[in-house]
C-alpha positions as CSV (number, residue, x, y, z in Angstrom):
1,M,308.9,159.1,195.1
2,G,305.0,159.9,196.1
3,N,303.0,159.5,199.6
4,F,299.8,158.0,199.4
5,N,298.6,158.2,202.7
6,K,300.1,160.9,204.8
7,T,300.6,165.0,204.0
8,D,303.3,167.2,205.8
9,S,302.4,170.8,206.1
10,P,304.5,173.3,205.6
11,V,304.8,173.7,209.7
12,S,305.6,169.8,209.8
13,L,308.1,170.8,207.4
14,L,309.8,173.2,208.6
15,K,309.8,171.0,211.5
16,K,311.9,168.5,210.4
17,D,314.4,170.4,208.3
18,R,315.1,171.9,212.1
19,Q,315.6,168.0,213.2
20,E,319.3,166.9,213.8
21,A,320.3,164.2,211.5
22,Q,319.4,160.5,212.4
23,P,322.2,158.2,213.1
24,F,322.6,155.8,210.1
25,Q,323.5,152.2,211.4
26,G,324.0,150.1,208.0
27,L,326.8,150.5,205.5
28,I,327.6,153.1,203.2
29,E,330.1,153.5,200.6
30,N,331.1,157.1,199.1
31,E,334.1,156.6,197.4
32,G,332.8,156.6,194.1
33,H,333.1,153.1,193.1
34,A,330.9,151.6,190.6
35,Y,328.2,149.2,190.5
36,S,326.8,147.1,187.7
37,N,323.9,145.0,186.5
38,R,323.6,141.0,186.8
39,G,324.3,141.0,183.1
40,L,326.9,143.4,183.5
41,S,324.6,145.6,180.2
42,R,324.5,148.7,182.8
43,S,326.6,150.5,185.4
44,T,326.4,153.4,187.4
45,R,328.3,155.7,189.8
46,P,326.4,156.6,192.9
47,A,327.9,159.5,194.8
48,V,326.9,157.5,197.7
49,Y,326.0,153.3,198.2
50,V,324.3,152.1,201.2
51,E,322.9,148.9,202.8
52,P,319.9,150.0,205.3
53,I,319.9,147.3,208.4
54,S,316.5,148.9,209.9
55,Y,313.5,150.7,208.2
56,A,314.9,153.7,210.3
57,D,318.1,153.9,208.1
58,V,316.0,154.2,205.2
59,Q,314.2,157.0,207.0
60,A,317.8,158.2,207.3
61,V,318.7,158.2,204.1
62,V,315.1,159.7,202.7
63,R,315.7,162.7,205.2
64,D,319.1,163.8,205.0
65,A,320.2,165.1,201.4
66,D,323.0,166.2,202.3
67,R,324.8,163.0,203.5
68,F,322.3,161.0,200.5
69,P,322.0,163.0,197.7
70,T,318.9,162.8,195.7
71,P,317.5,160.9,193.9
72,V,317.4,157.9,196.2
73,H,317.2,154.8,194.1
74,P,316.1,151.2,196.1
75,V,317.4,148.2,194.5
76,G,317.6,144.6,195.6
77,S,319.6,142.6,193.8
78,L,320.6,144.6,190.4
79,L,319.0,142.0,188.1
80,S,317.5,144.6,186.0
81,V,318.0,144.9,182.2
82,T,316.7,148.1,182.1
83,S,318.5,151.9,183.0
84,T,316.9,151.7,186.4
85,I,320.1,151.1,188.5
86,V,321.4,154.3,186.7
87,N,321.7,157.0,189.5
88,D,325.2,158.7,188.7
89,G,325.5,161.2,191.4
90,G,322.6,160.2,193.8
91,T,322.6,157.8,196.8
92,M,321.6,153.7,195.7
93,L,320.5,151.9,198.5
94,C,320.3,148.3,198.7
95,T,317.9,146.9,200.6
96,R,319.7,143.2,200.7
97,K,320.3,143.0,204.4
98,L,316.4,144.0,204.9
99,D,316.3,140.3,204.7
100,E,314.0,138.5,207.9
101,I,311.3,136.4,207.5
102,M,308.9,137.7,210.2
103,G,306.5,134.8,210.6
104,L,303.2,133.5,209.5
105,E,299.7,135.1,210.4
106,L,295.6,135.9,209.4
107,D,295.1,139.3,208.0
108,E,291.9,141.0,208.2
109,R,290.0,138.6,206.3
110,G,291.5,135.4,207.7
111,R,293.7,134.8,205.0
112,Q,297.0,133.1,205.9
113,I,299.8,135.4,204.8
114,V,303.4,135.7,205.2
115,R,305.4,138.8,206.9
116,V,308.5,139.4,204.8
117,Q,311.3,142.2,204.4
118,A,311.4,143.6,201.3
119,G,315.4,142.4,201.1
120,C,314.6,138.9,201.2
121,R,315.4,136.5,198.5
122,L,312.6,134.4,196.8
123,K,315.0,131.5,197.1
124,K,315.6,132.0,200.8
125,L,311.1,132.7,201.2
126,N,310.5,129.8,199.3
127,M,313.0,127.4,201.4
128,W,311.2,128.5,204.5
129,L,308.4,128.2,203.0
130,Q,308.6,124.9,201.8
131,A,309.7,123.4,205.4
132,H,306.2,125.0,206.3
133,G,304.0,123.5,204.0
134,L,303.1,126.4,202.7
135,E,303.7,128.1,199.1
136,I,302.9,131.3,197.2
137,P,300.6,130.4,194.2
138,F,303.1,132.3,191.6
139,Q,305.9,131.0,192.3
140,A,308.8,133.1,190.5
141,E,311.8,131.2,188.8
142,I,314.7,133.4,189.8
143,G,315.5,133.5,193.1
144,E,317.9,136.1,193.5
145,A,315.6,138.2,193.4
146,S,314.1,140.5,196.0
147,V,310.8,140.2,197.3
148,G,310.5,144.3,197.6
149,S,311.4,144.3,193.5
150,V,308.9,141.7,192.1
151,A,306.3,143.2,194.3
152,V,306.0,146.7,192.6
153,C,307.6,145.0,188.8
154,D,306.8,141.4,188.8
155,T,308.7,138.4,187.1
156,K,308.3,135.4,184.6
157,E,307.1,131.6,185.1
158,S,304.3,130.3,184.7
159,L,301.6,128.7,187.3
160,L,298.8,126.0,187.8
161,D,296.0,127.8,189.1
162,G,295.2,131.7,190.6
163,S,296.6,135.2,189.4
164,G,299.8,134.8,187.1
165,Y,301.4,137.7,188.8
166,F,303.6,138.0,191.9
167,S,302.2,141.0,193.0
168,A,298.5,140.0,192.9
169,H,299.7,137.9,196.2
170,V,300.9,140.9,197.7
171,L,298.6,142.2,200.0
172,A,300.0,144.4,201.9
173,L,303.2,146.7,202.1
174,T,305.0,149.1,204.3
175,Y,307.4,151.4,202.5
176,V,308.8,154.4,203.4
177,N,308.0,157.7,201.3
178,D,309.3,160.8,200.2
179,G,309.2,162.9,203.4
180,G,310.8,159.8,205.4
181,D,307.5,158.5,206.9
182,L,307.0,154.8,207.3
183,C,303.4,154.4,206.0
184,T,301.4,151.4,205.4
185,L,299.0,150.2,202.7
186,S,296.4,147.2,202.5
187,A,294.3,145.8,199.8
188,Q,291.6,145.9,202.5
189,K,291.8,149.0,203.8
190,D,293.1,151.2,200.4
191,G,291.8,149.5,197.5
192,S,292.9,151.2,194.2
193,V,295.3,153.3,196.0
194,F,297.0,150.1,197.0
195,H,297.0,148.2,193.7
196,E,298.4,151.7,192.0
197,F,301.5,151.4,194.2
198,K,302.0,148.1,193.3
199,C,302.1,148.8,189.4
200,S,304.3,151.9,190.1
201,F,307.8,150.0,189.9
202,G,308.9,151.4,193.3
203,L,308.6,155.3,192.2
204,A,305.9,155.5,194.7
205,G,307.9,154.9,198.0
206,I,310.8,152.5,199.5
207,V,309.4,149.2,199.9
208,V,310.9,147.6,203.4
209,E,308.3,144.3,204.1
210,C,305.6,143.0,202.6
211,Q,302.7,140.8,203.4
212,L,302.3,137.9,201.2
213,E,299.3,135.5,200.2
214,V,300.4,131.8,201.0
215,R,298.7,128.3,201.1
216,P,299.1,125.0,201.2
217,A,302.1,123.8,198.9
218,T,301.0,121.6,196.0
219,L,303.1,119.2,193.8
220,C,303.3,119.8,189.9
221,G,303.8,117.2,187.3
222,S,306.0,118.1,183.8
223,D,306.8,116.1,180.5
224,I,309.5,118.1,178.8
225,S,310.3,118.0,175.2
226,L,312.3,119.7,172.3
227,V,310.0,120.1,168.9
228,V,311.5,121.4,165.8
229,Y,309.0,122.8,163.0
230,K,308.7,123.5,159.6
231,S,307.7,127.0,159.7
232,S,306.4,129.8,162.3
233,D,303.1,129.0,161.3
234,D,303.6,125.6,162.4
235,L,305.4,126.6,165.6
236,A,302.4,128.6,166.8
237,K,300.0,125.7,166.1
238,G,302.2,123.6,168.0
239,I,302.6,125.9,171.3
240,I,298.9,126.5,171.1
241,R,297.7,122.5,170.9
242,L,300.6,121.3,173.6
243,R,298.8,124.4,176.2
244,E,295.6,122.9,175.3
245,E,296.9,119.9,176.9
246,S,297.8,120.8,180.5
247,D,297.2,122.6,183.0
248,A,299.6,125.5,182.5
249,L,302.9,125.9,179.7
250,F,305.9,127.5,179.8
251,A,308.0,127.4,176.5
252,I,311.2,128.7,175.4
253,V,311.1,129.4,171.9
254,F,314.4,129.7,169.6
255,L,312.9,131.5,166.6
256,H,315.8,131.4,164.9
257,Q,316.1,127.3,164.5
258,L,312.1,127.2,164.9
259,A,312.5,125.4,167.5
260,V,310.4,125.3,171.2
261,F,311.7,123.8,174.6
262,F,308.4,122.6,176.2
263,D,307.6,122.4,179.8
264,Q,303.8,121.1,179.9
265,R,302.6,121.0,183.5
266,Y,299.8,119.4,185.1
267,K,298.2,119.5,188.5
268,A,299.8,116.9,191.2
269,G,297.8,117.2,194.1
270,L,299.2,118.7,197.4
271,G,302.9,118.0,199.1
272,S,306.0,120.3,199.4
273,A,308.2,118.1,198.9
274,T,309.6,115.8,195.6
275,P,308.9,112.4,195.9
276,A,311.9,110.2,196.0
277,T,311.3,108.6,192.5
278,S,311.3,111.7,190.9
279,Q,314.2,112.7,192.7
280,P,317.2,112.2,190.4
281,A,315.6,113.2,187.2
282,C,314.1,116.4,188.5
283,D,317.9,117.4,189.8
284,Q,319.5,116.3,186.6
285,F,316.7,118.4,184.8
286,R,316.9,121.0,187.6
287,I,320.8,121.3,187.1
288,A,321.0,121.5,183.2
289,K,317.9,124.3,182.9
290,R,319.6,126.5,185.6
291,L,323.3,126.2,183.8
292,A,321.2,126.6,180.4
293,I,319.8,129.7,181.4
294,Q,322.9,130.8,182.8
295,H,324.9,130.6,179.4
296,G,322.0,131.7,177.0
297,F,321.5,127.9,176.4
298,D,324.8,127.9,174.7
299,G,326.8,124.3,174.5
300,V,324.4,122.7,177.2
301,E,322.3,119.9,176.8
302,V,319.0,119.3,178.3
303,P,317.2,116.6,179.3
304,Q,314.4,115.8,178.3
305,P,312.2,113.9,181.2
306,K,308.6,112.6,181.1
307,G,306.2,112.7,183.7
308,I,308.3,113.9,186.4
309,V,306.8,115.5,189.8
310,Y,308.4,117.2,191.9
311,S,308.3,120.4,194.5
312,R,308.0,124.0,192.4
313,H,309.8,125.4,195.6
314,D,313.0,123.5,194.3
315,F,312.9,125.0,190.9
316,V,313.3,128.6,192.2
317,N,316.9,129.0,191.0
318,E,319.9,130.8,191.9
319,Y,322.5,132.2,189.4
320,W,326.0,133.8,189.8
321,H,326.9,136.8,188.2
322,P,328.4,136.1,184.7
323,S,332.0,137.4,183.9
324,V,332.6,139.8,181.0
325,D,333.2,137.7,178.4
326,E,330.7,134.9,179.5
327,P,327.3,133.7,177.4
328,R,324.0,135.4,179.2
329,L,320.5,136.2,178.6
330,D,319.9,139.1,178.8
331,F,315.7,139.5,179.1
332,Q,312.9,141.9,177.9
333,Y,309.2,141.3,179.2
334,Y,305.9,141.6,177.5
335,E,302.5,140.4,177.4
336,H,300.3,139.9,174.4
337,D,296.6,138.2,174.9
338,I,296.9,134.1,173.4
339,G,294.8,134.9,171.0
340,K,297.1,137.1,169.2
341,I,300.1,134.2,170.0
342,S,300.2,133.5,166.3
343,R,301.0,137.2,164.8
344,V,303.5,138.0,167.7
345,I,305.1,134.7,166.4
346,A,305.1,135.9,162.7
347,E,305.5,139.3,162.8
348,S,308.9,138.4,165.6
349,F,310.2,135.4,163.1
350,K,310.3,138.1,160.2
351,F,312.3,140.3,162.7
352,M,314.3,137.9,163.8
353,P,317.4,137.5,160.6
354,L,319.1,140.8,162.0
355,N,318.0,139.3,166.1
356,H,318.7,136.1,166.9
357,F,316.5,135.8,170.4
358,Q,314.4,133.4,172.3
359,F,310.7,134.2,173.6
360,Y,310.1,132.6,177.0
361,L,306.3,132.0,177.0
362,S,304.2,131.5,180.1
363,M,300.9,130.3,179.3
364,R,297.5,128.9,181.8
365,Q,294.4,130.0,180.7
366,A,293.7,133.4,178.6
367,S,297.3,134.9,179.0
368,V,300.5,134.7,177.6
369,E,303.6,135.9,178.6
370,E,307.3,136.2,177.0
371,A,310.4,137.4,178.1
């Protein structure tokens, strides 16, 4: 971890070495248990697993390498499909109990923000904002992800307007640095240093609190369809055409079947509650889509409603942890310029016979994301 706005002199470091160990009030597990990510593709056996209940707890962990062996790896919901959770012999610090939503306020530029702790799940935060008639412009679909993790790592989704990254709407954050100091960075005061931190994938410090930009909640309209094409070229052209007909497009591409599940999205005005006329169809679609993603689209039929209008808060989903033998999706995340989408699909299709996989495409204006 790095320290962006504070440095320690040799004298201060010596004083820290002489300090008595800080008390730790949270949960400590040091019996050699193994921990796995949600998809069960990675596991690790840290020397110590901790769940801090205060910022002081996080500081205590970082400052006491005897009780909490380095490296110290922060985790949220253990959703990552990479080896980022692997920390055999070190300390795994889970932020799940730092999950308070601390309220609304205005930042230095008069923008409305919500102050929230890093361990808060996105579903919990979205439900709270919905009750207050507000939203984060970018609403990530994976409700189990924690605010701190997506603030410095990002995730997938499609949006109707604004920047297509969750971290773009993080205006300030508080973190514990490698010396155990509590530090704050903001876009207003720290500029490029702050933006560098948001691109650090959690390696620059342990995030404990975020300030997120919010705005009045909006509704979204969707047309859902499943289309099968004759060639990969036709498929790429179909994606581009439907994108041009929408305010935003979310597409799941099944390359081995030359099929695409489309969600064409449209702006539908202000509002924080799904209209009663759309509620039954939206509930049916949301539950089926969540089940399909949970099971890797194996044996799940998803309805294809047209003209539904809904609150996007409702489509921030939570997923259960799968069993070892349960079909599931493991995600990888890439980004390509929309002008290269035809080439990406064509080259992936050539590679496909050895690897049956799906693309998740989120498209608005000149960007495309796939996971």
